[in-house]
N, CA, C and O of each residue as an XYZ file, in Angstrom:
336
protein
N      -6.471    -13.789      9.515
C      -6.286    -12.579      8.736
C      -6.727    -12.951      7.419
O      -6.096    -13.802      6.791
N      -7.845    -12.345      6.892
C      -8.349    -12.634      5.501
C      -7.517    -12.041      4.527
O      -7.058    -10.914      4.709
N      -7.259    -12.757      3.417
C      -6.625    -12.250      2.293
C      -7.460    -11.531      1.362
O      -8.565    -11.974      1.048
N      -6.979    -10.397      0.876
C      -7.660     -9.642     -0.100
C      -7.293     -9.986     -1.508
O      -7.835     -9.423     -2.459
N      -6.324    -10.961     -1.657
C      -5.873    -11.392     -2.839
C      -4.746    -10.553     -3.404
O      -4.035     -9.856     -2.681
N      -4.614    -10.633     -4.607
C      -3.504    -10.048     -5.339
C      -4.047     -9.103     -6.501
O      -5.064     -9.446     -7.104
N      -3.407     -7.954     -6.818
C      -3.614     -7.280     -8.103
C      -2.226     -7.074     -8.648
O      -1.200     -7.002     -7.971
N      -2.338     -6.975    -10.184
C      -1.178     -6.444    -10.760
C      -1.389     -5.001    -11.280
O      -2.330     -4.709    -12.019
N      -0.568     -4.220    -10.902
C      -0.470     -2.855    -11.270
C       0.056     -2.614    -12.731
O       0.840     -3.424    -13.226
N      -0.348     -1.564    -13.390
C       0.157     -1.338    -14.722
C       1.506     -1.541    -15.101
O       1.805     -1.911    -16.236
N       2.408     -1.300    -14.132
C       3.828     -1.513    -14.362
C       4.191     -2.821    -14.155
O       5.369     -3.097    -14.385
N       3.345     -3.824    -13.718
C       3.763     -5.182    -13.586
C       3.985     -5.551    -12.144
O       4.190     -6.740    -11.900
N       3.970     -4.665    -11.142
C       4.197     -4.930     -9.774
C       3.006     -5.617     -9.256
O       1.864     -5.195     -9.439
N       3.322     -6.778     -8.548
C       2.212     -7.653     -7.973
C       2.017     -7.166     -6.472
O       2.963     -7.097     -5.687
N       0.776     -6.854     -6.159
C       0.527     -6.288     -4.652
C      -0.374     -7.275     -4.007
O      -1.465     -7.516     -4.523
N      -0.012     -7.837     -2.963
C      -0.812     -8.666     -2.211
C      -1.184     -7.891     -0.861
O      -0.379     -7.195     -0.242
N      -2.523     -8.111     -0.488
C      -3.021     -7.286      0.687
C      -3.900     -8.348      1.584
O      -4.385     -9.386      1.131
N      -4.006     -7.916      2.867
C      -4.729     -8.628      3.841
C      -5.471     -7.762      4.565
O      -5.112     -6.584      4.566
N      -6.529     -8.115      5.247
C      -7.377     -7.335      6.190
C      -7.167     -7.912      7.654
O      -7.031     -9.097      7.955
N      -7.172     -6.811      8.496
C      -7.059     -7.075      9.901
C      -7.798     -6.181     10.738
O      -7.859     -5.004     10.383
N      -8.462     -6.602     11.962
C      -9.062     -5.560     12.765
C      -8.177     -5.507     13.944
O      -7.975     -6.473     14.679
N      -7.629     -4.274     14.101
C      -6.687     -4.009     15.298
C      -6.712     -2.564     15.538
O      -7.154     -1.725     14.753
N      -6.109     -2.306     16.895
C      -5.943     -0.848     17.257
C      -4.396     -0.659     17.033
O      -3.554     -1.334     17.626
N      -4.109      0.311     16.130
C      -2.749      0.591     15.718
C      -2.502      2.164     15.632
O      -3.203      2.918     14.957
N      -1.497      2.527     16.345
C      -1.195      4.029     16.402
C      -0.505      4.135     15.234
O       0.494      3.437     15.058
N      -0.960      5.049     14.252
C      -0.180      5.353     13.108
C       1.183      5.999     13.195
O       1.966      6.035     12.246
N       1.448      6.570     14.540
C       2.735      7.211     14.611
C       3.655      6.336     15.006
O       4.817      6.709     15.170
N       3.243      4.936     15.237
C       4.271      3.874     15.530
C       4.875      3.175     14.316
O       5.814      2.385     14.412
N       4.168      3.574     12.948
C       4.689      2.966     11.837
C       5.920      3.344     11.419
O       6.214      4.539     11.364
N       6.842      2.307     11.053
C       8.231      2.581     10.596
C       8.515      1.845      9.303
O       8.344      0.628      9.236
N       8.914      2.507      8.350
C       9.047      1.935      6.967
C      10.415      1.207      6.845
O      11.434      1.530      7.455
N      10.291      0.205      5.994
C      11.661     -0.394      5.526
C      12.060      0.510      4.436
O      11.367      1.422      3.985
N      13.436      0.120      3.992
C      14.014      1.104      3.016
C      14.557      0.227      1.768
O      14.803     -0.980      1.751
N      14.670      1.150      0.760
C      15.308      0.521     -0.423
C      16.485      1.304     -0.838
O      16.721      2.467     -0.510
N      17.213      0.526     -1.612
C      18.500      1.280     -2.198
C      18.332      1.460     -3.725
O      17.718      0.590     -4.343
N      18.782      2.411     -4.299
C      18.698      2.760     -5.596
C      19.915      3.530     -6.073
O      20.496      4.287     -5.296
N      20.299      3.372     -7.262
C      21.303      4.334     -7.891
C      20.676      5.698     -8.128
O      19.734      5.843     -8.907
N      21.197      6.652     -7.467
C      20.671      8.007     -7.539
C      21.656      9.030     -7.423
O      22.507      8.936     -6.539
N      21.642     10.132     -8.320
C      20.912     10.286     -9.615
C      21.079      8.981    -10.566
O      22.039      8.239    -10.353
N      20.260      8.715    -11.501
C      20.386      7.648    -12.331
C      21.792      7.658    -13.141
O      22.268      8.730    -13.514
N      22.402      6.488    -13.383
C      23.573      6.332    -14.024
C      24.721      7.252    -13.470
O      25.561      7.682    -14.261
N      24.784      7.578    -12.084
C      25.698      8.395    -11.546
C      26.745      7.386    -10.760
O      27.828      7.863    -10.420
N      26.481      6.139    -10.491
C      27.265      5.301     -9.737
C      27.122      5.580     -8.235
O      27.807      4.952     -7.428
N      26.270      6.483     -7.863
C      26.049      6.794     -6.417
C      24.827      6.075     -6.014
O      23.837      6.164     -6.740
N      24.783      5.289     -4.808
C      23.558      4.512     -4.233
C      23.063      5.322     -3.163
O      23.867      5.810     -2.370
N      21.808      5.526     -3.043
C      21.202      6.091     -1.854
C      20.043      5.378     -1.392
O      19.350      4.733     -2.179
N      19.775      5.459     -0.100
C      18.675      4.665      0.563
C      17.580      5.585      0.821
O      17.854      6.722      1.204
N      16.199      5.177      0.633
C      15.079      5.701      0.709
C      13.985      5.045      1.355
O      13.887      3.840      1.124
N      13.073      5.611      2.175
C      12.105      4.922      2.845
C      11.060      4.383      1.718
O      10.806      5.122      0.767
N      10.489      3.175      1.813
C       9.364      2.787      1.079
C       8.002      3.562      1.299
O       7.225      3.785      0.371
N       7.799      3.919      2.491
C       6.535      4.621      2.851
C       7.075      5.886      3.530
O       8.079      5.862      4.242
N       6.330      7.037      3.264
C       6.757      8.252      3.850
C       5.780      8.437      5.043
O       6.152      9.184      5.948
N       4.718      7.909      5.126
C       3.792      8.150      6.291
C       2.564      7.120      6.267
O       2.202      6.630      5.197
N       1.997      6.838      7.357
C       0.706      6.074      7.348
C      -0.464      6.846      7.897
O      -0.358      7.583      8.878
N      -1.519      6.665      7.269
C      -2.867      7.459      7.639
C      -3.992      6.442      7.586
O      -3.894      5.423      6.903
N      -5.137      6.751      8.365
C      -6.378      6.041      8.300
C      -7.274      6.841      7.336
O      -7.236      8.071      7.377
N      -8.121      6.164      6.426
C      -8.980      6.753      5.488
C     -10.282      6.000      5.578
O     -10.307      4.840      5.988
N     -11.321      6.621      5.215
C     -12.508      5.892      4.925
C     -12.307      5.257      3.529
O     -11.485      5.675      2.713
N     -13.180      4.153      3.320
C     -13.070      3.643      1.875
C     -13.304      4.493      0.833
O     -12.680      4.347     -0.218
N     -14.181      5.429      0.981
C     -14.476      6.299     -0.151
C     -13.332      7.254     -0.447
O     -13.069      7.558     -1.610
N     -12.577      7.781      0.695
C     -11.413      8.555      0.600
C     -10.256      7.792      0.008
O      -9.538      8.249     -0.881
N     -10.122      6.637      0.537
C      -9.083      5.746      0.187
C      -9.092      5.456     -1.425
O      -8.064      5.402     -2.100
N     -10.234      5.303     -1.863
C     -10.389      5.048     -3.347
C      -9.794      6.271     -4.265
O      -9.379      6.141     -5.417
N      -9.839      7.423     -3.547
C      -9.373      8.563     -4.281
C      -7.741      8.830     -4.238
O      -7.122      9.492     -5.072
N      -7.215      8.204     -3.144
C      -5.909      8.228     -2.807
C      -4.989      7.145     -3.290
O      -3.802      7.351     -3.543
N      -5.621      5.915     -3.412
C      -4.756      4.732     -3.759
C      -4.319      4.675     -5.149
O      -4.894      5.325     -6.022
N      -3.302      3.906     -5.388
C      -3.022      3.641     -6.809
C      -4.053      3.042     -7.432
O      -4.571      2.079     -6.869
N      -4.561      3.490     -8.721
C      -5.769      3.016     -9.318
C      -5.678      1.572     -9.648
O      -6.748      1.040     -9.943
N      -4.515      0.762     -9.658
C      -4.465     -0.736     -9.859
C      -4.699     -1.424     -8.603
O      -4.781     -2.652     -8.596
N      -4.817     -0.716     -7.499
C      -5.059     -1.336     -6.073
C      -6.409     -1.009     -5.678
O      -6.798     -1.414     -4.583
N      -7.237     -0.283     -6.473
C      -8.744     -0.114     -6.202
C      -9.527     -1.576     -5.841
O     -10.207     -1.735     -4.828
N      -9.313     -2.514     -6.783
C      -9.965     -3.742     -6.519
C      -9.711     -4.359     -5.118
O     -10.513     -5.201     -4.715
N      -8.657     -4.003     -4.350
C      -8.492     -4.541     -3.080
C      -9.322     -3.759     -2.102
O      -9.677     -4.307     -1.058
N      -9.658     -2.512     -2.367
C     -10.662     -1.872     -1.512
C     -11.940     -2.503     -1.789
O     -12.664     -2.756     -0.826
N     -12.345     -2.809     -3.021
C     -13.616     -3.321     -3.318
C     -13.965     -4.775     -2.447
O     -14.993     -5.110     -1.860
N     -12.690     -5.463     -2.622
C     -12.788     -6.780     -1.812
C     -12.975     -6.587     -0.223
O     -13.655     -7.268      0.544
N     -12.219     -5.526      0.031
C     -12.363     -5.360      1.698
C     -13.773     -4.941      1.946
O     -14.322     -5.308      2.985
N     -14.437     -4.162      1.029
C     -15.751     -3.653      1.327
C     -16.781     -4.878      1.411
O     -17.613     -5.009      2.309
N     -16.599     -5.729      0.363
C     -17.276     -7.081      0.279
C     -17.145     -7.830      1.577
O     -18.152     -8.173      2.195
N     -15.945     -8.088      2.000
C     -15.440     -8.673      3.203
C     -16.292     -8.037      4.476
O     -16.803     -8.781      5.313
N     -16.382     -6.821      4.535
C     -17.055     -6.211      5.624
C     -18.635     -6.085      5.519
O     -19.280     -5.493      6.385
N     -19.208     -6.664      4.432
C     -20.608     -6.771      4.065
C     -21.181     -5.579      3.616
O     -22.369     -5.328      3.816
N     -20.312     -4.711      2.936
C     -20.830     -3.588      2.302
C     -21.500     -3.555      0.946
O     -21.845     -2.537      0.344
N     -21.646     -4.885      0.524
C     -21.991     -5.086     -0.888
C     -23.445     -5.480     -0.917
O     -24.001     -5.712     -1.990
């Protein structure tokens, strides 16, 4: 599984991505969850899914939907696939 390396988003979050060729049914995707104080400063903790849904996109459409700081990952994927 080739690495697409890492990018750092504007807020400082480090994102690592990998490429894989496989047959995957998007309906089978299940998200992990995270817990946060919500509403802020309320003392109440709530759990939320990290991902609300998964979809397939062309590279062109993905570039319009992805976080701007993650676009270099799509460029690296395109290079890996020989689109450069």
